[in-house]
N, C-alpha and C positions, 0 to 999 in steps of 0.2 A: 559411501564414505571414502575419504581420501586414503590412498595407500601410503603407508609410512615406511621410513627407512628404504628409500628407492633403490639403494645399492644392495640391500639384503631383504628383498620382499618375501622370500620363502622362509625367513626366520620369524615371520608372524604366524600365529596360529591359524589365521584365515585373513583374506584380504579385507574383510569387513570389520574386524575387531583388532585393535592395536595391542598385541601382547608381544613383547620381546622374548625370543627364545631364551630359556633359562641358562643354557650353556654360553650363549653370546653374552648374557649378563655376567656370568662368572668370569669370562675372559676380560670383559670390560673392567671388572674389579681389579684384575691383575694389571691392567694398563694403569689404573690409578695408583697402585702400589709402585709400579715402575716409574711413574711420574715423580714420586717422592725420592726415588733413587737418583733421578736426574736433577732434582731441585737443589740449586746452590745455597738455598736458605737452610738446608739441613747440614749438620756436621758430617764429615766425610765417612766416618765409620758407621754412622746411622744410615747413610746412603748405601754402603756396602750391605748392611743388614737387609734393607728393602730389596736390593737386587737379589740377594740369596733367597728371600721369601718368594719372589716371582718364579725362580727356578723350582723351588719346592712345590709351589702351587701348580706349575705346569706338569710336574711329575704326577701329582695327584689327579689333575684333570685327565691325563691319559689313562691312569690306572682305574679311575672310577667312571667319570662322565663319558669320555671317548669310548671306553670299553663297553659301556652300556649301549651307546649308540651303535657300535659295531655289532653287538649281539642282535639288536633290533633289525639292522640291515640284513643280516644273514638269515634271520627267521621270518622276515616279512614276505608274504606270498602275494600281496596285492601290488601290482606293478606300479600303479600311480603313487601309492604310499611309499614304496621302495625308492622310486625316483626322487620323491620329496626328501627322504632321509639321506640319500646320496648328495643331493644339493646342499642340505644342511651340513653334512660332514665336510664337504669341500669348502664351504664358506668358513667354517670353524678352523679348518686347517690353514686357510689363507690368513686368518687372523693370528694363528699360532706362528706362522712364518714371519709375519710382521713383528710380532712380539719378540721372537728370537733375534731378529736383526737389530731391534732396539736394545736388547740385552747386550749384544756385542758392542754396539756403540757406547752404551753406558759403562761397560767394563773398561773400554779404552779411555773414556773420559775420566773415570775414577782413578785409573792407574796413573795417568799423568798428574792428577791433583795430589795423589798420595805420595808420589815420588818427591814432589816439592816439600813434603813434610817428613821425609826420611823413611818412607815405607815403600819398598820396591816390590811390585808384583812381577816376579820373574817368570817369563814364558819359555822361550826356547833360546837360551843364551848361546853365544859363540863358543866354539870349542876352545878349551884351555883358558877361558876367562875365569875371573874369581867366582862369578855366579854359577858357571858350569861346574867348577870344582866343588863348591858348597853343595850344589844339587846332587852331585855324585856321592858326596859323603852322606847326605841324608838318605839317598836311595840305598846305598850299601848297608847303612846302619838300621834303617827303619822299615824298608820295603823288601829288599832282596831276601831276607830270611823267611819271609812269609809267602814267597812265590814258589809254586811247584815247577819242576823242570818242564821245558817246552815239550809239547806233544804234537803229533801230526794233526793238521787241521783240514777238516772238510766243512763246507758251509752248513751241513745239517747238524754239526756239533753245536752251533749257536742255539739250537732248539733246546739244549740242555742247560743253557745259561740261566741262572736264577734272576729273579726280578731285580732291576736296577744294579745288576752286577756288570762289571767291565771285563773285556778280554783284549789282549794285545795279539795281533796277527802279523806274522812276518812274511816277506816275499818268498822266503824259502819253503813255505808251506807248513810252518809250525805256529803254534799259538800257546798263550799262557792265560788261563782264566785268573782273575784277580779277586782276592777275598774282599768282601764288603766290610770286614773289620779294619781294613787299612784306613787311616785318617785321610779324608778328601783334600785337606790342605795342611801343608807343613810349614812351620815357622822357624826361621833362623835369626837370632838377634843376640848381640853381645851387650855389655854394659853401655858401650858407646857405639856410634856408627849406625848405619841403616838397619832397618828390620826388613828381612826378605821373606816373601810369601811364595810358596811353590804349590801349584795344583798337582794332585796325584797323577792325572793323565799326562801332564807335561813331563813329570819325572819319569814316567814309564816310557814315553816316546823318546826321551833323550838318552836314557841309560840302560834300558832293558836289553837292547841289542848287544851292546858291548859286554854286558855282564854275562850273557850266555853265548857270546861269540857268534852272533847271527848277523849276516850281512844285510844291507839295505835298510830303507826307512820303513818302519812298521805302520800299520793302521791300528786304531783302537775303536772298539764297539761297546755300546751300552744298550742293553735290552730292557724295555719296559713291558710288563705283562698286565693282563686283567687282574686287578687287585681286589675285586669285590668277592667276598666269601659269604653269601647269604646262608644263614644257618637258622632253621626253625627247630625249636626245642619242645614243642607242645606235647609230644608223645614220649619224651625221654625220661628215664629215671634220673632224678637230680644228681645222683652220684656219678652218672656218665657224662654230665655236661662238660666238665673240664677236658675230658679226652676228645669229645666231639669238637670243641673249639680248637684244641691243639691240632687235630687233623685238618680242620678248615684253614688254619693259619699256614700250615705246611703246604696246602694246595695253592697258596698265593704265589709261590715260586714256580708253580707248574701251570699257571694260568695262560690263556691264549696270548701270544705276542701281539702288542698293539702299536709299538713304536721301536724303531732301531735308530740310534744316534751313532754318528761316527766322526772320527777326527784322524789327524795324521795323514798318511799316504794311502788312502783307500781308493784303489783304482776301480774304474767303472765295471770291469769284468767281475771283480770280486764282489762288488756291491750287488750286481744283478744276480749272481749265484746265491748270495745270502738272502736276498729278497724272496727268491723262488723257494729256497729251503724253508724259510719261516712263513711262507704263504702270506706275505704282506703285499699291499699295493705300493707302488712307487711313492705315493704321497705320504706313506707312513715311515719313510726313511728320511732322516733329517741330519744335515751336517751340523757340527758343533764347533764353529771357528773360535768361539770364546773359550769355553771349557765344558767338559762333561760334569764337572763338580762344582758348579757355581753355588749350589745350596750349601756346600761346606764352608762358605765364607762366614755364615752366621755363627756356627759353633766355635770357629777359630777366633772370633773377636775377643772373647774373654781370656784368651791365652796370650794376647799381645803384652809386651812389657808395660809395666805401670807407667813409665814415662810417656807412652803414647796414649794410654787410656785416660790419663789426666789432662791431656792437651785439649783446651777448650774448643779449638777449631776442628778437632777430630771427634769428640764425643759430647753428648748432652751432659750438662752438669749433674753431679750425683743427686738423686732424688730420694728423700727419706719420707716414707708414708707417715701420716699423722696417726697417733694412737690416742684416742680419747681417754681421759682419766677414768671414766666409769668402767672401762674394759681393761685398763692397765692393772688394776688391783683385783686379783682373782677372788679374794675373800669377800668382796662386796658386789660381785657381778649379779648374783641372784637377787639381792636386795634392790639393786638398780632396776632390774627388769620387772620387779613387782610394781614399780611405779610408772613405767613408761616403756614403749617400744623404742628400739634403737635401729636406726638406718645405717648401713655400712655402704660406702661408695668406694670400691676398690679401683685402682691401686692407691687412690689419694688417701684413703684411710687404710691402715695396716690390716692385713689378714691375721696378724697376731691377735687382734680382738677376738676373732673366732677361735683361734688356737687356745687363747687363755680361757675362753668359755668351756671348751672341751676338757682342758687340763683341770680347771676348777671342778668340773663335774666328775672327773676321774678320782679326785682326791677327797671330795666332800662326802662324809659318811652318810649324809641324808639322801644322797642320790642313789636310787635303786637300779636304774637302767639307762643305757644310752643306745640310741638307734640312729643309723645314718646310711645314706646311699653313697655309692662310689661309682663314678663314670670314668673320669680320668684323675689320677692322683700321682703326685711325685713319689719317687722310689724311697726317699728318705724323709717321709712326711712326719712332722711333729704330731699331726692328728692321729696317724696310725700308732705312734708311740703312746699317745694318751689313751687310745682305745685298748691297747694291750695292757697298760697299767690298770685301767678300770676292770678288765677281766681278771687280772691278777688279784685285785682287791675284792673279788667275789661279787661284783656287780653283774647284772645281766647286760651283755653287749651283743647287739644284733646289727649286722652290716649286710646290706643288699648290694651286690656287685654286679654290674653289667659287663659280662665278659666279652660282649661283641662290640665294645667301643673301638671303632676302626683304628688300626695301627697301634692300639694300646692293649691288645688282647693278651700278649705274653706277660706284660707288666701286671695286668689284673689277675692273671692266673697265679703268678708268684705271690701277689698280695693276698689272695685268698688262702693259699697254703700257709703263709706266715701268720695270718689272723687265726686260722683254725688251730694251729699249733699252740697259740697263746690262749686258747679257750674261748674265742669269740664264735658266736653262732653266725654262720655265713650262708646267705641265700643268693641265688642267681636269677638273672632275667630268664624269662621263659616264653614259649610261643613265638609269635611273629613280632611282638612288641618289644622294642628296646626300651629299657628303663632310663630315661633321660632327665627325669625330675631330680631336683637338688633339695633334699630334705634331711634335717637332723632333729631328733627329739630326745629330750632329757626328762626323766621322771624323778621328782624329788619329793620326799616325804616331809610334809610341813603340817604341824599341829594335828597329826593323826590322819591326814588325807593326802592323796597324791596331787601334786601340782605339776603341770606340764610346761616345759620351756622349749620353744621351737625356733629353729633357724631355717629360713626359706631363702633360696638364692637363685639368681639367674645364671650363675657360673659354677665351675667345679670346685671341689674341696681340694685345691692344689696350691700349696704355698708358693711354688715356683711360678706358675702362670698368673697367680694373683698379683704378682709384681709387674706383670706386663699386659694383663687383660683388664679392660674396664668392665665392672659388673656391679650390680646392686643386690643387697640382701637385707633382711630384717631379722633381728633377734627379739623375741616377744614371749611374754607369759600369758597372753590372751588364750583362754580356753577354746575359743572358736578355731584357732589354728591348730592347737595341740590335739584336740579331739579328732580332727580330720587327719592329722599326721599319724595318730595311733591307728586309725582305720587303714591308712595307707600301708603301714608296716605289717600289721596283722595279716592283711590280705596277701601281700607279696611273700611273706614268710610261710604261707600255706599254699603257695602256688596258684593264687587267685588274682584276678584283675580287681583292683580296689573300686568299690562302689559305695554310694550313700554319703558322699561328702555334703556338708552343709555350707561351707564357706569357700574353700578353694575349688577351682574349676579344673577338672581333669580332661585330658585328651587320651584316647579318642572319643570318650563318651559325650562330652559337652562343649569343649572349647570352641570348635569351629562354629557350631550352631550359635553359641552365645555371642561370638564376635559379629556374626551376621545380624543378630538381633540388635546389638548395640549400635552398629553402623546404621541399621534401618531406623532405629529410634532417633538418631541424629538427623537422618533424612526427613523423618516426619516432623521433627522440630523445626527444621528449616522451611518446610512447606507451610507450617503453621505461622511463620513469620518470626520465630524466635531465633536469636543468634546461636548457631550450631557450629561445632568444630570438633575435630578429633586429631590426636597426635599419636603416631606409632613409631617406635624405634625398634628395629629388628635387623637381624643379620642378612635376611633374604626375604623377598616378597615375590613369590612365583605361583601362589595358589589362585587359580582363575576365578573361583567362586568369590573369594575375598575381593579380588580386583574388580570384578563386575559390580559388586556391591559398592565399592569406593567410587566407581564411575557414576553410578546412580546417585550417590550422595553428592558428588560434585555438581551434577546436573540440577540437583535440588537447591544448591547454594551453600552446602556445608563446606566450611574452610578445612581443608585436609593438609596437614603437614606430616611428611614421612621422612624418617632418617633410616636409610637402608645401606648398611655397610657393603654388602656384597651384591649378589645377583638381584636385579629388579626387572620384572616382566611388565610392570605398569608403565605407561607413557603419560606424563603429565602435560598440562598446558595445551591440550588439543581443544580447539574451539568447539563448543557445543557438547563436549564429552567430559573433559578433565580440566577445564579452565581453572577450577578452584583447588587443584591439587599441586603441591610442590614437593619434589623429592630431592633430598640432600644426602650426601655421603661424606663421612669424615675418615680420612686415613692419616694417622699421626703416630706419635711415638708409642702409644698404647693401643692395643687392638680393641676397638669398640665391640662389646659383646653383650651388654645388657639389653633386655627387651622391656619396653615400657608401652603400655596402651592406655590412653586417656581420652575420655569422652566428655566434651565440654558441657552439653546441656544437662546430662545426668550427674556430672561431677564424679563419675566412677573411674577408678584407676586400678590397673592391674600391672604387676610385674610377673615375668614368666621365664621359664626355661625354653619356651617354644618359639621357633621362627614361624613366619607365615608361609609354610611350605606344606604340600600334601603329606610328606613323610612325618612331619611333626604333628599334624592334625590326626592322622589315621594309622600310622605305623609305629608310633612311639608312645610310651607312657610319659606324659608331660603334665605339669600343673601350671596354672596361672593363679596368683594369689592377690586378693584385693588389698589395697592399703586402707586400713580402717582408722588409723591414727590421723586425725585431721592435720596435725602439725607436720607429719611426714608427707602427707599428700600435698599440702601447700608448698612444702619445700621443693618437691619434685615439679609441681605445676608452675610455681612462680620463680624458681631459681634454675633448676636443672634444665628444663625444657627451653626457657628463653635463652640460656647461654648456648645451648646447641644450635638453636635457630639463628643466633647472632654471629656465628663463626663465619668470617670471611677470609681466614688465613689458610685453613686446611680443608674447609668444606668445598665440595663440588656439587653442581646442580645438574640434574637430568633435564635435557631439552625436549621439546616436542618432536624433534627429529630422532630421538633415541640415542643421542650422544651426550657426553658429559663435558661440562665447562667449569672454569673457575667462577666463583660467585662475584657479582657486582655489589659493592657496599651500598649502592643506591637502592637496591631491591630489598634490603634488610629492614624489617619493621622496627619501630622505636624500642629501645632497650630500657627496662625499668631502671630509674635513676638510683634506687637503693642498692643495686648490685655493684656500683662503682667499678665498672669494667674498663680496662684499658682499650684503646682504639689503635689498630683494628683488633677484633676479638678473635682469640684462639682458644677454643673451648677447653681443651685439656689443660692449658696453662692457667686458665681461670679457676678450674676445679682444684688444682694444686694450691693456689693462693687462698681460696675459700677454706679449704681444710686446715691450713696452717694458721689462719686467723680465727679459728674455731667458729666459723660460720657467723661471725658478727654481721648484723644487718639482715639476717635471714630467719625464717621460722625455726631453724635449728640452733639459734644463738644460745650459748650457755649463759649462766647467771654471772656475767662479768660486766665491767663497765663498758659503755659504748666506745667506739673509736673516736678519737678527738676530731 
């Protein structure tokens, strides 16, 4: 068989089987995000947001993926395997270097464009200029009071620097560690005139020396540590779980160093001594000519003056999610659900629909219990307020919180304490399985019997991210869903792995096996001469068992369409292997997050919280839930999927060479005429329009007159 990716041959699992290394796939996703930052078709502040995301993604890459690879290299005893790992590491670092260079180019490009709009990105201004004076005022007011006095510096002191924390080092041999609580970007703007943006590292380099009367030009360092904190809770008393998690989170700041970034005047001798003290290889030391705080651009965008945030060339026009009437009136939600299932497509449809459902449940005297999972939730969540109100009303409220949600551990610990104080029963994830399933269950007493109302989702119960993440969910009174949800919560609240589901498909027990069976069924249908197809939308595709099965399906003639937002290890379009597979990826204003699995010959469709990765199949508690309502299934099959496959504005296509390219409109299959889509098709814009015209012309059409 042909070797693929000739410049990166060792990133294939073997010369004979084309699998792209998952970490290469992850970095390729970051390249696609960076392409949006460089695209002149996007508003300037949107482009800044995408640039900030690439910096945040690279931080996480080093903390999690690179750190894992580094651990494997250090513990590998087989020389050949160790050499392969080293080659992989070096190739990935080459790609990181290329990405970092493009980040700097993009920052310079955006700075010039922003200045023309009255927004100055101030870097190192000339002494005594207006920008220097303003920066000095910001430094004296907002930064200096939070800096400790300079201390004697020795390179081994860097080993005490916390994860993602900076330190300023002066030629005189003194240094100042910098608190992570300081804002990474500072904004200065009056009612009129320009708006000035100052990175924290630029302010430190420009003004810290003068403030402490230290001569010479300083250097600045930022240390990245291994951020993974694997914690197994199988043998632990549940009351000890929060303390175990707190200890684990604290260890993140003491993890093994994996990257050292530097800026300013970092002389070679100083760098060499720092590298030796931290036991890093020279390839783990990276200059930051752009800024050490690029990720801070994202949080700062909302603090810009309104006159800039309303400028059409700077920002995307305000978007108001659609709230269907059936969920707007809390007193009629249960009656509505007794007659039909409701599909929610966020952010196009408002998360307020779910909030109203929970609030109605909290106030309804017929409701006896509310149960819900929590993986990531906003700190000021209206859902949490409703759950506390329900507990105050003497309803039984049970919440299962996964404390190991990466980087949200402390927020979830605070949330658990808050809920317990309000009288809510709180259970935690346990053992090696993270609870990643998104389930809520309401029990309501009707005519002397309990009726179950269930919410199942691909995304988190988070009102903040529901405005920025694309997800799908259903609200339903079908007992098939509710009975499985009850089994789910009863098991978890007793420290057991849920078993015995009749409708929903759990991982790790059944999901991987079922998907293989469904793919094989399509393969058998194709071999029997029937038209066979499958569509899958997922955030990542790296499971080799699934990929091998998809290759066999393609060889049998199954038409396979895949939407993979992030890392993809499958290579499509390879003659004799994957000719019938197409892989697309959309990076746009909203983060594509839903998971959809549809199998054409059997007409079976599932939505899921699980990506197609080994961790989701075998190390997390996930569910996939079938779409039983024919109207909803037809809407996803005949509207949602065709719109995604028709996108030629934001979609990119994976080539047989393992690279990504913009799609050619000539390769797009015919679009159903009833959708009335503009040309060219931008999927997310189409979904906005569909929601606001109340899905006229689709299986979700309301009882309203047709469009003229």
